[in-house]
N, C-alpha and C positions, 0 to 999 in steps of 0.2 A: 614462451620458453620457460618462464618461471613456473607456470602451471605444470609443464612436463617434468621439470626438475622435482617438484613436490611429489608427483606421481611415482617417479623413479625412486625417490627416497622412501616412500611408503612401501613399495614393492620390496625394496632391499630390507627394510625393517622386518616385514612379515616373513620373508624367506629366511632371514637369520634366526628369528624367533622360532619358526617351525623346526629348523634343523637343530637348534639347541634343545628344544623340547624332545625331539626324537632321540638325541644323544643322551639326555637325562633319563628318558624312559628305558633306554638300553642299560644304563647303570642300575636303575631301580630293579630291573629284572634279575640282576646278579645278586647273589647272597654275599654282600661285602662284609668282611669281618671288621669288628672294632679293632683298633690298634692302640696299644699302650707301649711307649718306648721309655724305658727307665734307664737313665744315665747317671752313674755315680761319679764322684770327683776323686781322682787319684787312687782308685782301688786297683790293686795289683792282680795280675793273672793268678798268682799263688795264694791270694787271700781267701779263696773259696774252698770249702771242703772237697767238693767234687773234682776240682781241678788239681789241688795240691795238698791241702791241709790234712785230708784223710790219709794220704801216703805218710806224712810225718807221724800221724797218730799210730799207724800200723807199725812203723819202724820202732816207735816207742823209745827214742833216744831222749832222755830227760834233759839233755842240754839243748835240745831243739824243740821248744814249746810249739803248741798248735792251738788253733782256734776252731770254732764251730759255726757252721751256717746251715742249720737243718732245713729251713724253709726253701732256701735256694737249691740245696741238694735235692730236695723233693721235687721242686719245679723242674730241675734238670732230668730227674728220673721219669717225669711225666712228659718230657719234651725232648729237645735236642741241645747238645752242647756244641760249640764251634771253637775248638781249641786252637785253630789257626786263623782266628779273626784279629784284624789289626785296626788300630786307630789311625786316622789320617795324619796325625801329628803328635809329638810327645809332650805337648802342653795344651792347656784347656782351650784358649780362645781360638787358635787355628783349627784345633780338632773339632770343636763344636761348629765352626763356620763351614768346614767341609761336610760334616754330617748333615747339617740343615740345608745346604745348598746343593748337595749331591755331586760335588766336584772335588778333585784331588787338590793337594797343596801346589800343584803346578798350574792351577787355574783359579783357586780361591782368592778373594780379595783381602782376606785376613790371614796373615802369615806371621811366622816368628812369634814375637812377644807383643803383638798389637792388641793389647787388652782394651776393651771398651770401644774399639773401632766399629763403625756401622757395618753391619752385614749388608752385602751387596743387594740392591733392589733387583731381584731376579727370582726365578723359581725357587721355592723352598719346599720342604716336606709338607708344610701347612698349606701353601697355595695349591699344590698338586692335589692333596687330599680334599681340600675345600671344594675344588672344581669337580671332584668325584662325588660330592654330596655329603661330605663328612662335616660334623661339628668338630671344632678344633680348640684345644686348650694347651697353653704352656704354663707349667707350674714349677717354681724353683729358681735356679740360678740361670741368668741370661748372659750378661756381660758383652753383648754385641750391639748395643743400642746407639752408639755414635757419640754425640756431644756428652761430655762427662760433667757438665755444670749441674749444680744443685738447682732444682726447679720445682716449684710447688705443685705443678700439675702434670709434669712429664711430657708436655706437648712438644718440647723442643728436641726430643730424641728422634732422629730420623728413622732409625731401625728398631723402634719399639716393636715388641712382638705383634701388636695389633696392626702394625704397618708391614708385617711380613707374613700375613696369611692367617694368624691366629685370631679367633673370636674372643678369647678370654685369656687373661694373664694374672697370675698371682705369684709374687716372688721378689727376689733381689734383682734389681736392674743392673747395678754396677758390679764389676768384677771383684773389687776389694771387699765389698759388703759380704760377699760369699765366703770370706775367710772366718766370719764370726757366726756361731751357731745359736746364739741368743741375741737376736737383733736389738732388743730393748735393754738388755743387761750386759752390754759388750764389755769384755775385759779391758778394752782400750778406752773405755769411758766416753766413747763417742757413739751416740745412738745411730743405728743403721736405719735404712728405709726399706720397707716392704710395701710393694705396690700391688693393688688390685686394679687391674686395667690402668687407668691414669690417676688413681687416687692413692696417696700414701696412707696406709692404715696402721702405721707403727704404734700409735697411741694405745690401741686396744690389745697389743700383743705382749702383755706381761708374761714372763716365764714360758715363752713358747720356744722350745727346742726345735730347730728347723726341720730335722727329719720327721718329727711328729707333725709339725705345722704343715709341711708340704704334703704329707700323706693324708692328713685330715682334709686338706683343701681338694686333693685329688678325689677322694672318696665322695665328698660333698658334691663336687662338680658332676661326677658320673651319676650319682643318685638324682640330682636335680635334672640332668639331661634326660634320664629315663622317664622322669615324671612330666617332662615338658611336652608341648604339642609336637615337638620334633623327636620325641623319644624313640621312634622306630628308625630314625636315621642312624647310620653308623657314626662312631666318634673316634677321634684321634687325640690322645693325651701324650704330650712330651713332658715327662716328669724328670726334672733335672735336679737331683740332690746335690748339695754342697758339701757332703760328707763322703768319706772320712778325712778330707783334706783340712789342713791348717789348724785352727784352734781345736784341740782334741778335748772338747768339753763333754761332760756326761749329762744324761737326761735328768729330769727331776724325780723320776720314779720308775717302777717296773712298767713294762709294756702291758697295757690293759688286756685282759684275757678275751678269748672268744673270737675276735676278728670279725670282719665282714659288716653286714648291715646293722647289726645290733651291738656287736662287741668291738674290741680293738680301739684304735684311735678314732675319736669322734669330734666333729666340728660342733661346738656349742653356740658360737656366734655372739657371745656376750663379752662386751668390752672388759678387759682385765682377766677374763677366763674364756678366751676364744676357743680353746680346745680342752679336752678332758684331762690332759696331763699338765695344764698350766697352773699347777699348785705344788706345794712342797718347796723344797730347796733347790735353787738353780745349781747345776753342775755338781750333783751329789751322788747319784745312784750308780753303783758298780754292779754289773751283772754277776749273779751268784757263781757262775761257772768260772769267773776270773777273780772274784774278790779275794780269795785265799790261795790263788794259784801260785805254785812254786816251781823252780827249775834247778837243774844242776849247773850252777853258774860257772864252776871251775873245772867241769868235766872230770870230777873226782868222786866216785861213788862212796868213798869212805868219809866224806864230809857231808854235812847237812845241806839240804837244799835251801834256797833263799826265795823270798817273794819276788814275783815279777816286778820289775820297775813300774811305777805308777803310770808312766806314759804309755806302756804297752797294754795295761789293763784298760786304759782309755781308748786306745786304738782298736783293740779287739771288741770293746763294748760298742764303739761307733759302728763297726761292721755288723755286729749282732743286731743293732737297732735297725739297720737297713734290712737285714734278713727278716726281722719281725714284721717290718712294714710291708715287704713284698708278700709275705704270707697273708697279711691282713687284706691287701688288695685282691689277691687271688681268691680269698674267701668271699669277698664282696661280689666278685664275678659269679661265683657259684650260687650265692644267695639270690642274685638277680637273674639267675638261670641264663647267663650270657657267656659263661666261661668257654663253652665248646666252640663258639664262633668269635673268640677274641684272641688276636695274636699279641702276645706279650714278649717283648725283647728286653733283656737285661744285659747291660755292659758297662764299660767305664770309658772315660775320656782319654786317659793316658796311664802310664805306669805309676807305681807307688813313689811317693815323695819322701824327702828327708825332713821336711818341715814339721814342727809341732806348734810353733807360735805361742807356746806357753813358756814364760820365763823360767829358765833353769831345767827345762825338760827337753832333752834331745831325742828325736825320733829317728831311728834307723830301721829301714825296712828289712835289714838282715836278721832281726830278732825272730820274725816269723818266716823269713825268706819270702816276703810278699811278691817278689819278682819271679817266684817259681824256680824252674830249672834253668832260667835264662840269665844272661848278663845284662846289666843296664837297668836304669830306673827312669823316672820322669826326667825329661829333657835329653834323653838318649834315643837315638834311632836304632840302637841294639834291640834285640827282641824284648827284653824286659821293660823297655820304655814304650813300646808300641803294640805288643801282643796283649790282647784284652780278654778277660774272663767273660765269655758271652754265652747266654742261654736264650733259646727261643721256645716258647710255649704256645701251642694252638691245638687243643685236644682233638678237634675234628679233622685236622689235616696233618699234624706232625706225629708220627708214631713215638711211643715212649722209648726211652733209653737210646735215642739216636745219637750217633757221633758223626759229625760232619768233618771230614779230614781235608776237604779242599780249602785252599786259602781264600780269604775274603777280607773286605775292608769296610769301614764305616759308611763311605759314600755309596756302597752297594744297596743300602736300605732304601734310597729313593726309588730306583727301578723296582725293587722288591715290593714296596708299598704301592707303587703305581700299578703293578701287575695284579696284585691281590684286590685292589679297589676297582679295577676295570678301566683305567685310563692309560694312555700311552706314556712312556717315559720321555721327558724332555730330551731332545737329541744332544744338548750340551752336557748332559750328565756323563761323568767318567765311570759311573758304576755299572754293575751287572746284576740282574735279578737273581736272588738266591732261592727263589721259589722251587726250582727243581731239586736243589740240595735239601731243602727243608721238608718237602713232601715226598721226595723220591719219584716224582713224576716228571718226565721230560729230561732233556740233556742240559747239564750245567755248563754254561759258558765260562771261560776263564776270566777271573777278575784282574784288573790292573792294580797291583800292589806297589804303590809309589809314595815315598815320604821325602820331603826336604825340610831342613830346619837349621836355624842358627842359634847358638848359645855360647857365650864366652867363658863358661865354666869348665869343670873337669868331671869325669866319671868318678864315683866313690871308690875308695880303697877297701872293698869288701873281699874277704878271703874266698868267698864263694865264686868270685869271678876269676877267669883266666887272667894271668899276669898282664897279658897284652891289653886287657880291657880295664885295668885298674889305673886310676889317676891319669887317664889319657885326655889330651886336649880335645874339646869338642869343636868349637868354632863352626865353620860351615860343614854340615853333615847331609848325607843323602843315603837313602835305602831303596832298593828295588828287589822284588822277589819274582823270579821266573820259575814256575813249577816248584821243585824242592829246594831251589838255590836262592840264597839271599846275597845280593851285592851290597857292600857297605863301604862308605867313604867317610872318614873323619878328618877334620882340619884340612879341608880341600883347598888346595892352592890354585889348581887349574883343571881344565877338562882332561889334561894328559894324565892326571893322577889315576892310578889303577884302583879298581875295586878289590877289596878283600872279598873272597867268595866262600860261603859256608853252606854245607848241606844241613839245613836246619831241621830236617826230619830225623836224620840219624845223629846229628850233633846239635841239639837244641841250645846248648850252652855256648855255641860258636867258639869252640876251643881250638879247632884246626882250620886254619886258612888254607884252602886248596887252590887258590888263584894261580899258583906257580905250576900246577900240574898241566902237562901238555894238553890234555883233553879239555881244559877250561879256557884255553886261549880264544877259541871261537866265541864262547859265552862272554868273555871279557869284552870283546869287541861289540857284541850284541847289546850288552848292558850299557856301554858307553854311548852307543847310538840311540838306544831306546830312551834314556833319560833326557835327551834333547828333543826327542820326537813327541813327548807326552806333556810338555809344559810350555808356558809362556812367561817371559821375564816380568817382574814387577819392580817398578822403580823404588818402591818403599821397602823392598826386601831384596837388595842386590845379591847376586851370586857370582862366584868366579867364572862360571861357565855361561853367563848371560850372553856374551858376545861371540859364542862359538857358532859355526855354520853347521846346519843339519845335513847329513850325508844323504845322497840319493839312494834309491833301491837299485839292486844289482841283478844281472842275469835274468832279466824278464823281457820277453819278446813283446813289442808294442807296435801298434799301427795308428795312423791318424784317426782322430775323432774322440768322442766322449760318449759313454753309455748313459742312458737315461731310463727312468721308470716313473710311472704315474700311479699314485695311490688315491683313489677317490674316497671322499668322506669328509665329515666335519671333524676337524681337529682343533682342540683348544689352544694348542701351541705346536711348534715344530717337533714332531715325534721322532724317536729312534725307529726307523723303518726296518731294522734288521730282521725282525720276525714277521713282517707283514707280507701278505700276498699282493703283488702288484697287478694292476688291471691292464696296463699297456706298457710296452718297453720298446726301445730302439736305440739307434746310434745317430748322433748328430756331429757336425763338424766343430761345434763350439757350444757354449751355454745358451742355447736358442730356446726361448720360452714359447715360440710359435708352435712347438710340438704339443703344447697344452691347448688343444682346440675346443675342448668341452667347456660348457658353461657351468659344469658341476664344480663344487669346491674340492680341494684335495692338495696333495703334495707332489711336487715335481722334484725328483731326486736325480742328481748327476753324480757319476762316479768315474774317475779316470786319473790321469797323471798330467802334471805340468812338466813340460820339457824346459827346464831352466837353462838359459844359454850360457851363463857364466856365474861364478861365485859372487855373492853380494847380498845386499839388503833389498828385499822386494816389498813394496807397499801396495796393498790392494784397497780399492775404493769401491763402495757399493751404494747404490741408490735404487730403491724399489718401492712398488706399491703394495708389496706383500712382505711378510716376515721371511727372513733369510738367515742362513747360517753357513759359514765357510770354515771347513776344517782341513788342515794340511797335515799329513801323517795323523797323529792323534791330538794335535794342538788346535785349539779353537782360535782362529785368526780374526774372524768377524762374527760377533753375536748380535744379530739384529732381530731378535725374537721378542722376549719379554719387554714390554714397554716401548717397543720401537715405534717412532713417529714416522709414518709412511712418507715416502718421497723426500727423505732427508738422508744426507750422506753419512756413512760410517766407514771407518778405515782401520786397517791393521797391518802391521809390518812383521816380517819374519826373515831370518838369515838362512839362506839356502846355498848349498854347493851346486855346481853345474850338474845336470842330469835329471833323471825322472823322479818326481815327488808325488806320491798319491794324494788325492784330495777327494773330499765329499762336499757337495753343495746342495742345500735344501732351499726350496722356494715354496712357501705356504700361500696358496692362491687365495686372494680375497673372495668373498662370497659372490661378488659381481664385479664386472669390469674386466678389461683385457689385461693379461699379465704384462707387467712392465719391469724391466731390469736394466740398470746401467752399471756394468762391472768393468772397472779399469784397473790398470796396474802401472807401477813405475819401478824401474830397477837400473842396474848398470847399463849405460848406453840406451836406456829406454825412457823417454819422457812419458808423462802421464797419458795413457792411451788405452783404447780397447784392446783386449787380449786377442791377438790374431789366432785363427784356427791352426796356424803353424805350430803353436805351442801346446796343443792338446793331444793327448795320446790315450788309447784304450788297450785293453788286453787283447792280444791277437787271438782270433777265433780259429 
């Protein structure tokens, strides 16, 4: 018997290896693009020339100063702008968590102000792309590591980037370290830590301005990768700047000329002179465009103009430094002759902030109207807090001067990158691939635009904002966009609170709440139902609507049974099958795995409705020998995919009203062995038991 077991194990090993090799060969046959994702910190939609500052310059009102971003404007002209692109949250930690994990704030494990909390051990942009054969690097600000203790080797951080799919990391681990842009010469007089993988390299980083440091590290990593034995493999760089946020410090000197392979910022690698701008005077160099800039401070043309306040010279200079850095990186791609097959995305984590962190220098984003034509700033779910300045550049695929008007959001990048790299999107992702919008090929599916957040402050009293949005209490906030309409709730007391509704295409400043118009009544109901259907409560981020029951679907003819489809193939995780062609389909009375008779690996996908007998809390219990995922409406109730220990129980609960509730259930078949599933539930009047066929419904044929 033991001999037969060994033989079975060997057969299993070789069959698995063969299928993985076939899968890898399929990926290699595709021309996978390199991907660089550039994320800035607190950069507003209105801070870029192409989005807003050029308009200010054209108007030429000397009381409304403007800044310049020539390299980013050129990048936009050679690619696409996404003026309706949103961040998943209006502050950095939850925004970055949703971006990296591909899920909304209704599913992310980092919410509200949970800085330094460990990013969930699940699929990330890096794990997905690594499986597609990419070399991966994270450079810059992280802040999602978990344990915040000082530790000499970083081994105690559970969500270190190296533990979340990245092969290389250089940057700030802790959230607060990212407030300082000279890690060794901190104005707080406490030296920060900069980590290369698991080693603190701060001792050699004299006079290293972080925008320059992270740019130099990115360029060096790309060059080293291209020279390595894996140089033909595609790469993914997550470049996360910590500017223009917080301490608005100046560089040591002008940005070095030329850019690219031989010019621009360069990594020297010598302790004390790590990069080629680590010389001169710390916090000293003001860009010539701003050094002597003046403006009409009193809106009186008969009086002399005055100098810009120093804090705004610093803010404009910080953005200009990012602009120079992006131009430098794009030149490197051209020098290496990989620009045409590299997708570069530039965006921000949330709206502009009021902080400067420099004693005596107050920074208000209304000086340049960094929030653009919108109301709201960082920590607001108004458009100014979550609408991001986003550019996508990919010369071989994205036509120049493209404007993408369809709304999208940061967790859409996971399915986008999955599609361009040739691997399936994890089914748990809340995102939608933006490839059709970017390339103009295929049909663009609608994105889920959803944000929830808590902050106990108030919106700023800026005259540019409608009076209704000035000095309003934030507290529990929620935003959802359906087509052209945004539903907005501030200071939420209960699920009964109505949404304010704005047509943000024709009223980007959200000046006219049209919720009371008769035609909006149906949309109001839809928004209230939708925001419950797309999320799961989190005990660490309680909401006033956590204990509300989800409404059933209405006016749909159903009959007994559940529809199933089988998709054969090797899948590295449970994939979103929406765009797949199924091999076999049918209808069963319940979630019966016996329909999967083939020995081939693949996905068994069930879709139907639960007939919920009465209002209440329903708990689902799952035990399987394969990976599984249960979604009810658009909420993930059980995620037993990434890291699932087979034949162990997972459970999830959800509050449902009596009636029909749509569900999707995925079973990823093990390479060998008979499919095995034990799915039970418990609810009002129901002890823990198997789900009877009486409670399954399908769409009537």
